[in-house]
Wavefront OBJ file of the C-alpha trace (Angstrom):
o trace
v -0.026 -0.064 0.043
v 1.152 3.453 -0.781
v 2.592 5.392 2.092
v 1.180 8.648 0.954
v -2.670 8.731 0.543
v -3.903 9.481 -3.025
v -5.651 12.547 -2.324
v -8.172 14.808 -4.284
v -5.273 16.595 -6.331
v -3.569 13.388 -7.260
v -6.803 11.912 -8.623
v -7.744 14.958 -10.536
v -4.021 14.939 -12.258
v -4.682 11.344 -13.148
v -7.994 12.214 -14.514
v -6.703 14.946 -16.602
v -3.256 13.241 -17.461
v -4.165 9.658 -18.065
v -6.412 9.609 -21.153
v -4.055 11.530 -23.348
v -1.074 9.275 -22.234
v -3.026 6.181 -22.889
v -3.851 7.542 -26.401
v -0.483 8.806 -27.472
v 1.916 6.153 -26.175
v 1.950 2.510 -25.547
v 3.424 1.097 -22.585
v 6.416 -1.185 -21.977
v 6.875 -1.214 -18.231
v 9.182 -3.271 -16.373
v 10.865 -3.465 -12.905
v 7.820 -2.547 -10.791
v 8.829 -5.284 -8.334
v 11.795 -3.204 -7.490
v 9.646 -0.204 -6.294
v 9.302 -0.712 -2.528
v 5.790 -1.254 -1.486
v 6.334 0.624 1.878
v 8.850 3.200 3.210
v 10.578 6.198 2.183
v 12.831 5.822 -1.020
v 14.251 7.870 -3.929
v 13.842 7.075 -7.719
v 16.880 8.363 -9.892
v 15.645 8.902 -13.286
v 16.923 9.929 -16.837
v 15.552 12.992 -18.308
v 15.279 13.340 -22.107
v 11.961 15.251 -22.759
v 9.632 17.866 -21.525
v 7.030 14.907 -21.856
v 8.709 12.333 -19.891
v 7.958 13.567 -16.184
v 4.133 13.005 -17.230
v 4.814 9.607 -18.778
v 7.140 8.484 -15.743
v 4.637 9.849 -13.347
v 1.936 7.622 -15.023
v 4.313 4.501 -14.350
v 5.148 5.574 -10.696
v 1.360 6.268 -9.957
v 0.317 3.020 -11.351
v 2.941 1.356 -9.035
v 0.909 2.340 -6.096
v 3.646 4.797 -4.945
v 2.469 8.373 -5.914
v 5.820 10.354 -6.619
v 7.166 13.624 -5.304
v 9.078 15.324 -8.237
v 11.639 17.951 -7.589
v 10.749 20.758 -10.115
v 11.857 24.354 -11.167
v 10.102 26.793 -8.799
v 8.826 28.600 -11.660
v 6.362 25.799 -12.565
v 4.607 26.434 -9.161
v 3.788 30.141 -10.254
v 2.079 29.279 -13.561
v -1.727 29.394 -13.162
v -3.490 26.097 -12.950
v -0.326 24.037 -13.341
v 0.940 25.667 -10.442
v -1.988 24.856 -8.378
v -1.720 21.390 -9.309
v 1.973 21.089 -8.436
v 1.376 22.543 -5.180
v -1.688 20.502 -4.618
v 0.098 17.177 -5.529
v 2.803 18.068 -3.021
v 5.854 18.468 -5.587
v 8.833 19.995 -4.229
v 9.961 23.470 -5.663
v 13.805 23.822 -6.253
v 14.792 27.509 -6.196
v 18.206 27.629 -7.904
v 20.963 30.088 -6.824
v 18.649 31.517 -4.113
v 18.759 31.716 -0.272
v 15.823 29.152 -0.521
v 18.121 26.904 -2.618
v 18.495 24.400 0.496
v 14.746 24.360 1.018
v 14.303 21.521 -1.667
v 16.950 19.447 0.087
v 15.094 19.548 3.310
v 11.818 18.841 1.924
v 13.016 15.814 0.087
v 14.503 14.701 3.244
v 11.287 15.324 5.283
v 9.390 13.546 2.486
v 11.524 10.410 2.515
v 11.487 10.292 6.474
v 7.584 10.534 6.159
v 7.686 7.333 3.958
v 7.117 9.007 0.710
v 8.771 8.580 -2.718
v 10.780 11.556 -3.996
v 11.887 11.428 -7.679
v 15.106 13.193 -8.613
v 16.335 13.835 -12.144
v 19.841 13.791 -11.156
v 21.133 15.529 -14.583
v 19.084 18.613 -13.687
v 17.860 19.064 -17.015
v 17.128 17.321 -20.377
v 20.276 15.448 -21.499
v 22.514 17.212 -23.923
v 24.291 14.130 -24.977
v 24.023 13.722 -28.710
v 22.725 10.301 -28.523
v 20.489 10.970 -25.405
v 22.369 8.974 -23.070
v 22.435 9.972 -19.477
v 24.732 12.796 -18.497
v 26.777 13.385 -15.360
v 24.567 13.976 -12.420
v 24.252 16.539 -9.725
v 24.601 15.429 -6.111
v 21.310 16.187 -4.660
v 19.893 12.640 -4.775
v 23.177 11.263 -3.427
v 22.938 13.841 -0.448
v 19.360 12.900 0.364
v 20.170 9.050 0.080
v 23.098 9.293 2.504
v 21.418 11.448 4.899
v 18.498 9.231 5.235
v 19.940 5.914 4.212
v 16.950 5.337 2.161
v 16.815 3.088 -1.158
v 17.640 4.527 -4.299
v 15.989 2.881 -7.126
v 17.734 3.564 -10.468
v 15.146 4.070 -13.330
v 15.434 4.417 -17.146
v 12.977 5.572 -19.578
v 12.839 5.860 -23.289
v 10.052 6.776 -25.723
v 8.600 9.996 -24.438
v 11.588 11.762 -26.306
v 10.197 10.361 -29.388
v 6.897 11.696 -28.846
v 8.223 15.114 -27.780
v 12.171 15.292 -28.957
v 14.566 16.981 -26.366
v 14.087 20.737 -26.265
v 11.155 20.577 -28.740
v 7.642 22.120 -28.655
v 6.244 19.914 -31.662
v 4.614 16.528 -30.856
v 5.466 13.551 -33.450
v 2.219 11.871 -32.775
v 2.172 9.029 -35.604
v 3.099 6.529 -35.591
v 2.276 5.770 -31.911
v 5.235 5.716 -29.604
v 6.144 3.074 -26.786
v 7.160 4.600 -23.532
v 9.839 1.991 -22.133
v 10.515 2.048 -18.352
v 12.713 -0.025 -16.372
v 13.188 0.143 -12.716
v 16.223 -1.601 -11.447
v 17.223 -3.114 -7.960
v 18.284 -0.641 -5.250
v 21.751 0.851 -5.803
v 24.143 -0.254 -3.236
v 25.628 2.957 -1.538
v 26.358 1.131 1.871
v 30.147 1.857 1.465
v 29.342 5.676 1.490
v 27.534 5.491 4.700
v 28.440 7.473 8.101
v 31.280 9.090 6.071
v 31.874 12.952 6.022
v 29.841 13.925 2.880
v 32.842 15.681 1.019
v 32.371 16.911 -2.465
v 34.572 13.811 -3.515
v 32.262 11.283 -1.762
v 29.104 12.832 -3.127
v 30.594 12.905 -6.694
v 31.606 9.163 -6.427
v 28.348 8.248 -4.940
v 26.401 10.255 -7.693
v 28.705 8.402 -10.283
v 27.331 5.218 -8.753
v 23.880 6.087 -9.100
v 24.101 7.585 -12.774
v 26.010 4.410 -13.696
v 23.199 2.173 -12.359
v 20.612 4.467 -14.351
v 22.532 4.245 -17.428
v 22.625 0.484 -17.227
v 18.761 0.287 -17.125
v 18.709 2.440 -20.502
v 21.321 0.071 -21.917
v 19.074 -2.747 -21.524
v 15.997 -0.799 -22.987
v 18.006 0.377 -25.766
v 19.910 -2.649 -26.388
v 23.342 -0.806 -26.871
v 26.279 0.377 -24.970
v 26.528 3.972 -23.600
v 29.652 5.939 -23.779
v 32.473 4.965 -21.428
v 32.659 8.433 -20.201
v 29.361 10.262 -19.640
v 28.582 13.486 -21.382
v 29.633 16.434 -19.008
v 27.882 19.710 -19.529
v 30.337 21.500 -17.395
v 33.071 20.599 -19.645
v 31.179 21.746 -22.475
v 30.585 25.194 -20.565
v 34.201 25.391 -20.008
v 35.246 24.875 -23.454
v 32.657 27.311 -24.536
v 34.168 29.656 -22.211
v 37.564 28.837 -23.493
v 36.491 29.520 -27.020
v 34.779 32.840 -26.169
v 37.989 33.965 -24.312
v 40.148 33.216 -27.309
v 37.719 34.836 -29.701
v 37.667 38.022 -27.425
v 41.390 38.080 -27.236
v 41.626 37.745 -31.057
v 39.131 40.611 -31.425
v 41.190 42.619 -28.988
v 44.377 41.776 -31.108
v 42.699 42.889 -34.582
v 41.326 45.873 -32.976
v 44.690 46.958 -31.625
v 46.191 46.362 -35.124
v 43.546 48.483 -36.762
v 43.951 51.279 -34.162
v 47.924 51.063 -34.678
v 47.625 51.253 -38.349
v 45.151 54.107 -38.365
v 47.317 56.054 -35.729
v 50.370 55.580 -38.159
v 48.211 56.578 -41.114
v 47.541 59.666 -39.227
v 51.187 60.392 -38.473
v 52.017 59.918 -41.940
v 49.648 62.066 -43.513
v 51.367 65.356 -42.802
v 54.636 63.944 -44.137
v 52.948 62.839 -47.326
v 51.235 66.060 -47.712
v 54.500 67.883 -47.345
v 56.288 65.687 -49.975
v 53.239 66.249 -52.249
v 53.529 70.018 -51.750
v 57.295 69.978 -52.596
v 56.770 67.886 -55.804
v 54.197 70.658 -56.941
v 56.416 73.386 -56.002
v 59.308 71.767 -57.851
v 57.464 71.134 -61.056
v 56.111 74.695 -60.845
v 59.815 76.049 -60.690
v 60.652 73.731 -63.605
v 58.041 75.393 -65.809
l 1 2 3 4 5 6 7 8 9 10 11 12 13 14 15 16 17 18 19 20 21 22 23 24 25 26 27 28 29 30 31 32 33 34 35 36 37 38 39 40 41 42 43 44 45 46 47 48 49 50 51 52 53 54 55 56 57 58 59 60 61 62 63 64 65 66 67 68 69 70 71 72 73 74 75 76 77 78 79 80 81 82 83 84 85 86 87 88 89 90 91 92 93 94 95 96 97 98 99 100 101 102 103 104 105 106 107 108 109 110 111 112 113 114 115 116 117 118 119 120 121 122 123 124 125 126 127 128 129 130 131 132 133 134 135 136 137 138 139 140 141 142 143 144 145 146 147 148 149 150 151 152 153 154 155 156 157 158 159 160 161 162 163 164 165 166 167 168 169 170 171 172 173 174 175 176 177 178 179 180 181 182 183 184 185 186 187 188 189 190 191 192 193 194 195 196 197 198 199 200 201 202 203 204 205 206 207 208 209 210 211 212 213 214 215 216 217 218 219 220 221 222 223 224 225 226 227 228 229 230 231 232 233 234 235 236 237 238 239 240 241 242 243 244 245 246 247 248 249 250 251 252 253 254 255 256 257 258 259 260 261 262 263 264 265 266 267 268 269 270 271 272 273 274 275 276 277 278 279 280 281 282 283 284 285
């Protein structure tokens, strides 16, 4: 039985969302036996479409454990969708503000109350060219190590074919299949009761993301890259290219300014030379 009662707002969300989901996508759902029947836990899920929270929420709802997603705070301010987010008990994430830690505390409280908290460790839709999971942020690992709750790695594929990454256009036909595979709990016991240093959290996060990636390899029938795509490296490389371009622009501007200054200095000399030539020609006549 679910530890969180399925209340009015969740039932309303199901009434609104389930019919179009059933109409638009077929289901290949596996691994529900790995979803704990009781007690608090985390699911760590890959993210490859703006549609996959709805599709995965359908899976999680049908497992009997209603999910609490961590979601951008802006979604809680948008009309009826904001009312639904608040009513269903989702957790707002306030990025780069004094409230940034409130999501962490809310997630811990939810797990300790025996609820399911859904993390997208990547923090955004994957930017990997082949849509494999990227490196993850450490939030899921922090909550897991703080509470010692089970972490269920979940992979999904198919919502990204219905609504491609960063697209707003649905590809309705042919009807897509939403594949979900939940794996057994990730073993994080070697990280328990240790100082949660940045290195330890990074390593624990890598273990979680590797487990998520393995589930996706099963779904897709292929191997992910040995080194996950790291958007931070992309940003570093972009900053490097920008710095190089700005430096080159500065050099070009300096060269132009130097040439213009030289031309200005040379102008009187040239004018004087031309004047002498005219004078000499006049004397010759």
